[in-house]
PyMOL CGO cylinders between C-alpha atoms (Angstrom):
from pymol import cmd
from pymol.cgo import CYLINDER

trace = [
    CYLINDER, -81.22, 142.97, 20.29, -84.77, 143.77, 19.23, 0.3, 1, 1, 1, 1, 1, 1,
    CYLINDER, -84.77, 143.77, 19.23, -87.28, 140.96, 19.49, 0.3, 1, 1, 1, 1, 1, 1,
    CYLINDER, -87.28, 140.96, 19.49, -89.53, 140.14, 16.56, 0.3, 1, 1, 1, 1, 1, 1,
    CYLINDER, -89.53, 140.14, 16.56, -93.23, 140.91, 16.69, 0.3, 1, 1, 1, 1, 1, 1,
    CYLINDER, -93.23, 140.91, 16.69, -95.72, 138.08, 16.20, 0.3, 1, 1, 1, 1, 1, 1,
    CYLINDER, -95.72, 138.08, 16.20, -96.32, 139.19, 12.60, 0.3, 1, 1, 1, 1, 1, 1,
    CYLINDER, -96.32, 139.19, 12.60, -92.56, 139.32, 11.92, 0.3, 1, 1, 1, 1, 1, 1,
    CYLINDER, -92.56, 139.32, 11.92, -92.21, 135.77, 13.26, 0.3, 1, 1, 1, 1, 1, 1,
    CYLINDER, -92.21, 135.77, 13.26, -94.88, 134.56, 10.84, 0.3, 1, 1, 1, 1, 1, 1,
    CYLINDER, -94.88, 134.56, 10.84, -93.15, 136.34, 7.97, 0.3, 1, 1, 1, 1, 1, 1,
    CYLINDER, -93.15, 136.34, 7.97, -89.92, 134.54, 8.90, 0.3, 1, 1, 1, 1, 1, 1,
    CYLINDER, -89.92, 134.54, 8.90, -91.66, 131.15, 8.60, 0.3, 1, 1, 1, 1, 1, 1,
    CYLINDER, -91.66, 131.15, 8.60, -89.90, 129.60, 5.59, 0.3, 1, 1, 1, 1, 1, 1,
    CYLINDER, -89.90, 129.60, 5.59, -92.13, 126.51, 5.74, 0.3, 1, 1, 1, 1, 1, 1,
    CYLINDER, -92.13, 126.51, 5.74, -95.03, 128.56, 4.38, 0.3, 1, 1, 1, 1, 1, 1,
    CYLINDER, -95.03, 128.56, 4.38, -93.60, 128.09, 0.88, 0.3, 1, 1, 1, 1, 1, 1,
    CYLINDER, -93.60, 128.09, 0.88, -93.83, 124.30, 1.28, 0.3, 1, 1, 1, 1, 1, 1,
    CYLINDER, -93.83, 124.30, 1.28, -97.46, 124.63, 2.36, 0.3, 1, 1, 1, 1, 1, 1,
    CYLINDER, -97.46, 124.63, 2.36, -98.24, 126.96, -0.55, 0.3, 1, 1, 1, 1, 1, 1,
    CYLINDER, -98.24, 126.96, -0.55, -96.70, 124.40, -2.95, 0.3, 1, 1, 1, 1, 1, 1,
    CYLINDER, -96.70, 124.40, -2.95, -99.36, 121.91, -1.77, 0.3, 1, 1, 1, 1, 1, 1,
    CYLINDER, -99.36, 121.91, -1.77, -102.25, 124.16, -2.88, 0.3, 1, 1, 1, 1, 1, 1,
    CYLINDER, -102.25, 124.16, -2.88, -104.91, 122.23, -4.83, 0.3, 1, 1, 1, 1, 1, 1,
    CYLINDER, -104.91, 122.23, -4.83, -103.39, 118.83, -3.95, 0.3, 1, 1, 1, 1, 1, 1,
    CYLINDER, -103.39, 118.83, -3.95, -105.75, 115.89, -3.59, 0.3, 1, 1, 1, 1, 1, 1,
    CYLINDER, -105.75, 115.89, -3.59, -104.12, 112.81, -2.10, 0.3, 1, 1, 1, 1, 1, 1,
    CYLINDER, -104.12, 112.81, -2.10, -105.70, 109.39, -1.67, 0.3, 1, 1, 1, 1, 1, 1,
    CYLINDER, -105.70, 109.39, -1.67, -104.56, 108.00, 1.68, 0.3, 1, 1, 1, 1, 1, 1,
    CYLINDER, -104.56, 108.00, 1.68, -106.19, 104.55, 1.58, 0.3, 1, 1, 1, 1, 1, 1,
    CYLINDER, -106.19, 104.55, 1.58, -109.55, 102.93, 2.11, 0.3, 1, 1, 1, 1, 1, 1,
    CYLINDER, -109.55, 102.93, 2.11, -111.27, 105.54, -0.04, 0.3, 1, 1, 1, 1, 1, 1,
    CYLINDER, -111.27, 105.54, -0.04, -110.16, 108.36, 2.30, 0.3, 1, 1, 1, 1, 1, 1,
    CYLINDER, -110.16, 108.36, 2.30, -108.55, 111.38, 0.74, 0.3, 1, 1, 1, 1, 1, 1,
    CYLINDER, -108.55, 111.38, 0.74, -106.86, 114.62, 1.72, 0.3, 1, 1, 1, 1, 1, 1,
    CYLINDER, -106.86, 114.62, 1.72, -107.61, 117.95, 0.06, 0.3, 1, 1, 1, 1, 1, 1,
    CYLINDER, -107.61, 117.95, 0.06, -105.25, 120.88, 0.65, 0.3, 1, 1, 1, 1, 1, 1,
    CYLINDER, -105.25, 120.88, 0.65, -105.82, 124.52, -0.14, 0.3, 1, 1, 1, 1, 1, 1,
    CYLINDER, -105.82, 124.52, -0.14, -103.28, 127.23, 0.70, 0.3, 1, 1, 1, 1, 1, 1,
    CYLINDER, -103.28, 127.23, 0.70, -103.12, 130.75, -0.67, 0.3, 1, 1, 1, 1, 1, 1,
    CYLINDER, -103.12, 130.75, -0.67, -101.09, 133.78, 0.29, 0.3, 1, 1, 1, 1, 1, 1,
    CYLINDER, -101.09, 133.78, 0.29, -103.15, 136.70, 1.67, 0.3, 1, 1, 1, 1, 1, 1,
    CYLINDER, -103.15, 136.70, 1.67, -102.30, 140.00, 3.25, 0.3, 1, 1, 1, 1, 1, 1,
    CYLINDER, -102.30, 140.00, 3.25, -101.53, 139.51, 6.96, 0.3, 1, 1, 1, 1, 1, 1,
    CYLINDER, -101.53, 139.51, 6.96, -104.38, 140.60, 9.23, 0.3, 1, 1, 1, 1, 1, 1,
    CYLINDER, -104.38, 140.60, 9.23, -105.17, 140.17, 12.90, 0.3, 1, 1, 1, 1, 1, 1,
    CYLINDER, -105.17, 140.17, 12.90, -107.28, 137.13, 12.00, 0.3, 1, 1, 1, 1, 1, 1,
    CYLINDER, -107.28, 137.13, 12.00, -104.61, 135.67, 9.68, 0.3, 1, 1, 1, 1, 1, 1,
    CYLINDER, -104.61, 135.67, 9.68, -101.30, 137.10, 10.91, 0.3, 1, 1, 1, 1, 1, 1,
    CYLINDER, -101.30, 137.10, 10.91, -99.25, 134.44, 9.11, 0.3, 1, 1, 1, 1, 1, 1,
    CYLINDER, -99.25, 134.44, 9.11, -100.46, 135.72, 5.71, 0.3, 1, 1, 1, 1, 1, 1,
    CYLINDER, -100.46, 135.72, 5.71, -102.01, 132.49, 4.42, 0.3, 1, 1, 1, 1, 1, 1,
    CYLINDER, -102.01, 132.49, 4.42, -105.53, 131.25, 3.93, 0.3, 1, 1, 1, 1, 1, 1,
    CYLINDER, -105.53, 131.25, 3.93, -105.48, 127.48, 4.38, 0.3, 1, 1, 1, 1, 1, 1,
    CYLINDER, -105.48, 127.48, 4.38, -107.65, 124.39, 4.61, 0.3, 1, 1, 1, 1, 1, 1,
    CYLINDER, -107.65, 124.39, 4.61, -106.26, 120.89, 5.13, 0.3, 1, 1, 1, 1, 1, 1,
    CYLINDER, -106.26, 120.89, 5.13, -109.01, 118.26, 5.22, 0.3, 1, 1, 1, 1, 1, 1,
    CYLINDER, -109.01, 118.26, 5.22, -109.26, 114.51, 5.53, 0.3, 1, 1, 1, 1, 1, 1,
    CYLINDER, -109.26, 114.51, 5.53, -112.45, 113.33, 3.84, 0.3, 1, 1, 1, 1, 1, 1,
    CYLINDER, -112.45, 113.33, 3.84, -114.16, 109.96, 4.25, 0.3, 1, 1, 1, 1, 1, 1,
    CYLINDER, -114.16, 109.96, 4.25, -115.19, 107.86, 1.23, 0.3, 1, 1, 1, 1, 1, 1,
    CYLINDER, -115.19, 107.86, 1.23, -118.69, 109.38, 1.43, 0.3, 1, 1, 1, 1, 1, 1,
    CYLINDER, -118.69, 109.38, 1.43, -117.22, 112.92, 1.41, 0.3, 1, 1, 1, 1, 1, 1,
    CYLINDER, -117.22, 112.92, 1.41, -117.75, 113.63, 5.12, 0.3, 1, 1, 1, 1, 1, 1,
    CYLINDER, -117.75, 113.63, 5.12, -115.04, 115.77, 6.67, 0.3, 1, 1, 1, 1, 1, 1,
    CYLINDER, -115.04, 115.77, 6.67, -113.24, 113.73, 9.35, 0.3, 1, 1, 1, 1, 1, 1,
    CYLINDER, -113.24, 113.73, 9.35, -110.42, 116.15, 10.20, 0.3, 1, 1, 1, 1, 1, 1,
    CYLINDER, -110.42, 116.15, 10.20, -109.90, 119.69, 9.00, 0.3, 1, 1, 1, 1, 1, 1,
    CYLINDER, -109.90, 119.69, 9.00, -107.50, 122.43, 9.96, 0.3, 1, 1, 1, 1, 1, 1,
    CYLINDER, -107.50, 122.43, 9.96, -108.44, 125.81, 8.51, 0.3, 1, 1, 1, 1, 1, 1,
    CYLINDER, -108.44, 125.81, 8.51, -108.67, 129.51, 9.17, 0.3, 1, 1, 1, 1, 1, 1,
    CYLINDER, -108.67, 129.51, 9.17, -111.92, 130.38, 7.39, 0.3, 1, 1, 1, 1, 1, 1,
    CYLINDER, -111.92, 130.38, 7.39, -113.63, 131.92, 10.43, 0.3, 1, 1, 1, 1, 1, 1,
    CYLINDER, -113.63, 131.92, 10.43, -113.10, 132.67, 14.14, 0.3, 1, 1, 1, 1, 1, 1,
    CYLINDER, -113.10, 132.67, 14.14, -114.25, 130.13, 16.70, 0.3, 1, 1, 1, 1, 1, 1,
    CYLINDER, -114.25, 130.13, 16.70, -115.43, 130.38, 20.25, 0.3, 1, 1, 1, 1, 1, 1,
    CYLINDER, -115.43, 130.38, 20.25, -113.28, 128.92, 22.97, 0.3, 1, 1, 1, 1, 1, 1,
    CYLINDER, -113.28, 128.92, 22.97, -115.16, 127.84, 26.06, 0.3, 1, 1, 1, 1, 1, 1,
    CYLINDER, -115.16, 127.84, 26.06, -118.87, 127.50, 26.55, 0.3, 1, 1, 1, 1, 1, 1,
    CYLINDER, -118.87, 127.50, 26.55, -121.38, 130.30, 26.18, 0.3, 1, 1, 1, 1, 1, 1,
    CYLINDER, -121.38, 130.30, 26.18, -122.01, 132.74, 27.65, 0.3, 1, 1, 1, 1, 1, 1,
    CYLINDER, -122.01, 132.74, 27.65, -118.48, 133.11, 29.06, 0.3, 1, 1, 1, 1, 1, 1,
    CYLINDER, -118.48, 133.11, 29.06, -116.69, 131.71, 25.98, 0.3, 1, 1, 1, 1, 1, 1,
    CYLINDER, -116.69, 131.71, 25.98, -114.61, 134.12, 23.97, 0.3, 1, 1, 1, 1, 1, 1,
    CYLINDER, -114.61, 134.12, 23.97, -113.98, 134.34, 20.27, 0.3, 1, 1, 1, 1, 1, 1,
    CYLINDER, -113.98, 134.34, 20.27, -110.49, 133.28, 19.24, 0.3, 1, 1, 1, 1, 1, 1,
    CYLINDER, -110.49, 133.28, 19.24, -107.95, 135.99, 18.46, 0.3, 1, 1, 1, 1, 1, 1,
    CYLINDER, -107.95, 135.99, 18.46, -107.14, 134.40, 15.09, 0.3, 1, 1, 1, 1, 1, 1,
    CYLINDER, -107.14, 134.40, 15.09, -109.23, 132.30, 12.73, 0.3, 1, 1, 1, 1, 1, 1,
    CYLINDER, -109.23, 132.30, 12.73, -107.00, 129.21, 13.12, 0.3, 1, 1, 1, 1, 1, 1,
    CYLINDER, -107.00, 129.21, 13.12, -108.98, 126.17, 14.26, 0.3, 1, 1, 1, 1, 1, 1,
    CYLINDER, -108.98, 126.17, 14.26, -109.42, 122.43, 13.86, 0.3, 1, 1, 1, 1, 1, 1,
    CYLINDER, -109.42, 122.43, 13.86, -112.48, 120.29, 13.21, 0.3, 1, 1, 1, 1, 1, 1,
    CYLINDER, -112.48, 120.29, 13.21, -112.39, 116.73, 14.57, 0.3, 1, 1, 1, 1, 1, 1,
    CYLINDER, -112.39, 116.73, 14.57, -115.05, 114.32, 15.82, 0.3, 1, 1, 1, 1, 1, 1,
    CYLINDER, -115.05, 114.32, 15.82, -117.79, 116.86, 15.30, 0.3, 1, 1, 1, 1, 1, 1,
    CYLINDER, -117.79, 116.86, 15.30, -116.15, 119.56, 17.41, 0.3, 1, 1, 1, 1, 1, 1,
    CYLINDER, -116.15, 119.56, 17.41, -114.35, 122.75, 16.49, 0.3, 1, 1, 1, 1, 1, 1,
    CYLINDER, -114.35, 122.75, 16.49, -111.48, 123.98, 18.65, 0.3, 1, 1, 1, 1, 1, 1,
    CYLINDER, -111.48, 123.98, 18.65, -109.09, 126.91, 18.33, 0.3, 1, 1, 1, 1, 1, 1,
    CYLINDER, -109.09, 126.91, 18.33, -105.71, 125.91, 16.90, 0.3, 1, 1, 1, 1, 1, 1,
    CYLINDER, -105.71, 125.91, 16.90, -102.49, 127.55, 18.07, 0.3, 1, 1, 1, 1, 1, 1,
    CYLINDER, -102.49, 127.55, 18.07, -100.72, 128.20, 14.79, 0.3, 1, 1, 1, 1, 1, 1,
    CYLINDER, -100.72, 128.20, 14.79, -96.94, 128.22, 15.28, 0.3, 1, 1, 1, 1, 1, 1,
    CYLINDER, -96.94, 128.22, 15.28, -95.67, 127.62, 11.74, 0.3, 1, 1, 1, 1, 1, 1,
    CYLINDER, -95.67, 127.62, 11.74, -96.75, 126.03, 8.49, 0.3, 1, 1, 1, 1, 1, 1,
    CYLINDER, -96.75, 126.03, 8.49, -94.41, 123.14, 9.27, 0.3, 1, 1, 1, 1, 1, 1,
    CYLINDER, -94.41, 123.14, 9.27, -96.10, 122.48, 12.63, 0.3, 1, 1, 1, 1, 1, 1,
    CYLINDER, -96.10, 122.48, 12.63, -99.52, 122.82, 11.00, 0.3, 1, 1, 1, 1, 1, 1,
    CYLINDER, -99.52, 122.82, 11.00, -98.60, 120.06, 8.54, 0.3, 1, 1, 1, 1, 1, 1,
    CYLINDER, -98.60, 120.06, 8.54, -97.16, 117.88, 11.32, 0.3, 1, 1, 1, 1, 1, 1,
    CYLINDER, -97.16, 117.88, 11.32, -100.29, 118.27, 13.46, 0.3, 1, 1, 1, 1, 1, 1,
    CYLINDER, -100.29, 118.27, 13.46, -102.64, 117.66, 10.54, 0.3, 1, 1, 1, 1, 1, 1,
    CYLINDER, -102.64, 117.66, 10.54, -100.86, 114.50, 9.34, 0.3, 1, 1, 1, 1, 1, 1,
    CYLINDER, -100.86, 114.50, 9.34, -100.72, 113.16, 12.91, 0.3, 1, 1, 1, 1, 1, 1,
    CYLINDER, -100.72, 113.16, 12.91, -104.52, 113.51, 13.12, 0.3, 1, 1, 1, 1, 1, 1,
    CYLINDER, -104.52, 113.51, 13.12, -104.92, 111.91, 9.69, 0.3, 1, 1, 1, 1, 1, 1,
    CYLINDER, -104.92, 111.91, 9.69, -102.84, 108.92, 10.82, 0.3, 1, 1, 1, 1, 1, 1,
    CYLINDER, -102.84, 108.92, 10.82, -104.84, 108.66, 14.06, 0.3, 1, 1, 1, 1, 1, 1,
    CYLINDER, -104.84, 108.66, 14.06, -108.19, 108.65, 12.25, 0.3, 1, 1, 1, 1, 1, 1,
    CYLINDER, -108.19, 108.65, 12.25, -107.03, 106.15, 9.64, 0.3, 1, 1, 1, 1, 1, 1,
    CYLINDER, -107.03, 106.15, 9.64, -105.73, 103.87, 12.39, 0.3, 1, 1, 1, 1, 1, 1,
    CYLINDER, -105.73, 103.87, 12.39, -109.07, 104.15, 14.23, 0.3, 1, 1, 1, 1, 1, 1,
    CYLINDER, -109.07, 104.15, 14.23, -110.83, 103.20, 10.99, 0.3, 1, 1, 1, 1, 1, 1,
    CYLINDER, -110.83, 103.20, 10.99, -108.52, 100.22, 10.46, 0.3, 1, 1, 1, 1, 1, 1,
    CYLINDER, -108.52, 100.22, 10.46, -106.93, 101.69, 7.33, 0.3, 1, 1, 1, 1, 1, 1,
    CYLINDER, -106.93, 101.69, 7.33, -103.29, 100.52, 7.00, 0.3, 1, 1, 1, 1, 1, 1,
]
cmd.load_cgo(trace, "trace")
């Protein structure tokens, strides 16, 4: 049996369609906080091997980004000068820091994002 390449595994990800269906959604989540989702199909590349361009953001009432998972640009892992640029553009913004994100599937991306949204809302006392 031949194993699938990393790109083939991404192409097999059926949950991508669910993520793409959420494109342009804006969802109020309580206390004036809101979620904005963008997801578009793109040609697979080394930076975006899953073939989607995405941004899932939790925004505070004043518009500040509290949590964001996106793949707009590569990020450095580790501290300079020994830090290396991530292999893919997948990363997360939280508490003023940016860290590489290990994209597994669109389904896991949504699970991880909503878990962070719930954590932040809980920290802010939003039911």
